[in-house]
C-alpha positions as CSV (number, residue, x, y, z in Angstrom):
1,X,77.2,16.8,24.3
2,X,75.5,17.3,21.0
3,X,77.0,19.9,18.6
4,X,75.2,23.0,17.5
5,X,74.0,22.6,13.9
6,X,72.2,25.9,13.6
7,X,72.8,29.3,15.3
8,X,70.7,32.4,14.7
9,X,72.4,35.6,15.8
10,X,70.8,39.1,16.1
11,X,68.3,38.3,13.2
12,X,66.0,41.1,12.2
13,X,63.4,41.4,9.4
14,X,61.0,44.1,8.4
15,X,58.4,44.4,5.6
16,X,58.1,48.1,4.8
17,X,57.5,49.9,8.1
18,X,56.5,46.7,9.9
19,X,59.2,45.0,12.0
20,X,58.4,41.3,12.0
21,X,61.6,40.0,13.7
22,X,63.8,41.9,16.1
23,X,67.2,40.8,17.3
24,X,66.4,37.1,17.4
25,X,69.0,34.7,19.0
26,X,68.7,31.0,19.5
27,X,70.5,27.7,18.5
28,X,69.6,24.1,17.5
29,X,71.6,21.1,18.5
30,X,72.1,17.9,16.5
31,X,69.4,15.3,17.3
32,X,67.2,17.8,19.2
33,X,63.6,18.7,18.4
34,X,63.2,22.5,19.0
35,X,59.6,23.9,18.9
36,X,58.8,27.5,18.3
37,X,55.5,28.6,19.8
38,X,53.6,31.8,20.1
39,X,50.4,33.6,18.9
40,X,49.7,34.1,15.2
41,X,51.6,37.1,13.9
42,X,54.4,36.7,16.4
43,X,57.0,36.1,13.6
44,X,57.4,32.4,13.8
45,X,56.9,31.5,10.2
46,X,58.9,34.5,9.0
47,X,61.8,33.3,11.1
48,X,61.6,29.8,9.6
49,X,61.4,31.3,6.0
50,X,64.5,33.4,6.8
51,X,66.3,30.3,8.1
52,X,65.5,28.5,4.8
53,X,66.5,31.6,2.8
54,X,63.0,32.1,1.4
55,X,63.1,35.5,2.9
56,X,66.3,37.7,3.1
57,X,67.0,39.0,6.7
58,X,67.7,42.7,7.0
59,X,70.5,42.0,9.5
60,X,72.0,39.3,11.6
61,X,73.6,35.9,10.9
62,X,72.3,32.4,10.2
63,X,75.1,29.9,11.0
64,X,74.8,26.4,9.6
65,X,77.6,24.3,11.0
66,X,79.5,27.5,11.6
67,X,79.0,29.0,8.2
68,X,76.9,32.2,7.7
69,X,74.4,31.2,5.0
70,X,72.8,34.6,5.1
71,X,75.8,36.3,3.5
72,X,75.5,37.7,0.0
73,X,76.4,35.2,-2.7
74,X,75.8,32.1,-0.6
75,X,74.3,29.2,-2.6
76,X,70.8,28.7,-1.4
77,X,70.1,25.5,-3.4
78,X,73.1,23.7,-1.9
79,X,72.1,24.8,1.6
80,X,68.5,23.7,1.1
81,X,69.7,20.3,0.0
82,X,70.9,19.9,3.6
83,X,68.1,21.8,5.3
84,X,64.7,20.5,4.3
85,X,61.3,22.2,4.8
86,X,57.8,21.0,5.2
87,X,55.2,23.6,4.6
88,X,51.7,24.0,6.1
89,X,50.2,24.1,2.5
90,X,52.1,20.9,1.4
91,X,53.5,22.5,-1.8
92,X,53.3,19.3,-3.8
93,X,53.5,19.3,-7.6
94,X,49.9,18.6,-8.6
95,X,50.8,17.4,-12.1
96,X,53.1,14.7,-10.7
97,X,52.4,11.4,-9.0
98,X,53.2,10.9,-5.3
99,X,56.3,8.9,-6.3
100,X,57.5,11.5,-8.8
101,X,57.1,14.3,-6.2
102,X,59.6,12.4,-4.1
103,X,62.0,11.7,-7.0
104,X,62.3,15.0,-8.8
105,X,64.3,16.9,-6.2
106,X,66.8,14.0,-5.7
107,X,67.5,13.9,-9.5
108,X,67.7,17.7,-10.1
109,X,69.4,18.8,-6.9
110,X,71.4,15.8,-5.6
111,X,72.1,14.5,-9.2
112,X,71.0,11.0,-8.2
113,X,70.1,8.5,-10.9
114,X,66.3,8.0,-11.4
115,X,66.7,4.4,-10.2
116,X,68.5,5.4,-7.0
117,X,66.0,8.3,-6.4
118,X,63.1,6.0,-7.0
119,X,64.3,3.4,-4.5
120,X,65.0,6.0,-1.9
121,X,61.6,7.6,-2.4
122,X,59.9,4.3,-2.0
123,X,61.7,3.7,1.2
124,X,60.6,7.0,2.7
125,X,57.1,6.7,1.4
126,X,56.8,3.4,3.1
127,X,58.2,4.9,6.3
128,X,55.4,7.4,6.5
129,X,52.7,4.9,5.4
130,X,52.2,6.2,1.9
131,X,53.7,3.3,-0.2
132,X,50.2,2.2,-1.4
133,X,49.6,5.6,-3.0
134,X,52.8,6.0,-5.1
135,X,50.8,6.3,-8.4
136,X,48.2,8.7,-7.0
137,X,48.1,12.4,-7.7
138,X,47.9,15.0,-4.9
139,X,44.2,15.8,-5.7
140,X,43.3,12.2,-4.9
141,X,44.7,12.4,-1.4
142,X,43.4,13.7,1.9
143,X,45.2,16.6,3.6
144,X,46.9,14.3,6.1
145,X,48.1,12.0,3.2
146,X,49.4,15.1,1.3
147,X,51.4,16.2,4.4
148,X,52.9,12.7,4.9
149,X,54.0,12.7,1.2
150,X,55.6,16.2,1.8
151,X,57.5,14.8,4.8
152,X,58.6,11.8,2.7
153,X,59.8,14.1,0.0
154,X,61.8,16.1,2.4
155,X,63.3,13.0,4.0
156,X,64.2,11.6,0.6
157,X,66.7,14.4,0.3
158,X,68.3,13.1,3.5
159,X,68.7,16.5,5.1
160,X,70.7,17.2,8.2
161,X,68.0,19.5,9.6
162,X,64.3,19.4,8.9
163,X,62.1,22.5,9.3
164,X,58.4,22.3,9.8
165,X,56.2,25.4,9.3
166,X,52.9,24.6,11.2
167,X,52.6,21.3,9.4
168,X,49.1,20.5,10.9
169,X,47.5,23.9,10.6
170,X,45.8,23.2,7.2
171,X,44.5,19.8,8.3
172,X,41.1,18.8,9.5
173,X,41.2,17.8,13.2
174,X,40.9,14.1,12.5
175,X,44.0,14.2,10.2
176,X,46.3,16.0,12.6
177,X,47.1,12.9,14.6
178,X,48.4,10.9,11.6
179,X,50.9,13.7,10.8
180,X,52.0,14.2,14.4
181,X,52.6,10.4,14.8
182,X,55.0,10.5,11.9
183,X,56.8,13.5,13.5
184,X,57.0,11.8,16.8
185,X,58.5,8.7,15.2
186,X,61.1,10.9,13.4
187,X,62.0,12.6,16.8
188,X,62.4,9.1,18.4
189,X,64.8,8.2,15.7
190,X,67.0,11.2,16.4
191,X,66.0,13.5,13.4
192,X,67.1,17.1,14.0
193,X,63.9,19.1,13.7
194,X,62.9,22.8,14.1
195,X,59.1,23.0,14.4
196,X,56.8,26.0,14.3
197,X,53.6,24.7,15.8
198,X,50.3,25.4,17.5
199,X,50.3,21.8,18.8
200,X,51.2,22.5,22.4
201,X,51.1,18.9,23.5
202,X,53.7,18.0,20.8
203,X,55.9,21.0,21.9
204,X,55.6,19.9,25.6
205,X,56.0,16.1,25.1
206,X,58.4,15.7,22.2
207,X,60.7,18.8,22.2
208,X,64.1,19.0,23.8
209,X,63.8,22.8,23.7
210,X,60.9,25.3,23.4
211,X,61.2,28.9,22.1
212,X,58.3,31.3,22.8
213,X,58.0,34.3,20.5
214,X,55.9,37.4,21.0
215,X,55.7,40.4,18.7
216,X,58.8,39.5,16.7
217,X,61.1,38.8,19.7
218,X,62.0,35.7,21.7
219,X,60.5,36.3,25.1
220,X,61.6,33.0,26.7
221,X,63.3,29.8,25.8
222,X,64.3,26.7,27.7
223,X,63.3,23.1,28.3
224,X,59.6,22.1,28.0
225,X,59.5,21.6,31.7
226,X,60.7,25.2,32.3
227,X,58.5,26.8,29.7
228,X,55.3,24.9,30.4
229,X,55.6,24.4,34.2
230,X,57.4,27.5,35.4
231,X,57.3,30.3,32.7
232,X,59.2,33.4,33.9
233,X,57.6,36.0,31.6
234,X,54.0,37.3,31.9
235,X,53.7,37.1,28.1
236,X,54.5,33.4,28.3
237,X,52.1,32.8,31.2
238,X,49.3,34.6,29.4
239,X,49.8,32.6,26.1
240,X,49.9,29.3,27.9
241,X,46.8,30.1,30.0
242,X,44.9,30.5,26.7
243,X,46.2,27.1,25.6
244,X,45.2,25.4,28.8
245,X,41.7,26.9,28.5
246,X,41.2,25.7,24.9
């Protein structure tokens, strides 16, 4: 049985008087794809930003391989070297080439030589189909190409867990497929992934586990078969009914 790599316990987060996450509990196992689904505003992206320590939880624990990374004084950069993140808005450095975008983190964070980092970056850019564009700048790329570079950049750090925050939501419809195909390939290779997504077919077909959130809480979680074929909560049924009609 796969080991638990990430465990979230009783996580809560508010912004002012607005409670965005309330007593969230779930776990991710090594080699699994876990998809977090739910309507906009349900707290999905805030949860992911808390897990990556881009937001500070008000209470609760985030255990990575048994160690609470949410405790005061924990080294966020060292943690992020093991837990990569792909953002919906790409977050590429516009003043750098595609290749340099994938090299700089390896050199600065992992202390790799530029030669080693360059070879590693080229390997992952080739893996996502972006090797022909190594000298291009982000402004010269389509949205789908930018997101594939962002995935290669995250992979080049060789993380143990990869977080995706709605990676297709900023893309034109015709570009969504090329990014999802890369993610499907990663899943088939056994990459441990936690994916916030509106792509229900991906969540249903690729995930090992699905977490449904509503109004800052986890309403229901289980296998894709259980969530999509036999949801137990009315909130889940209502959300999935809207998906089926779209």
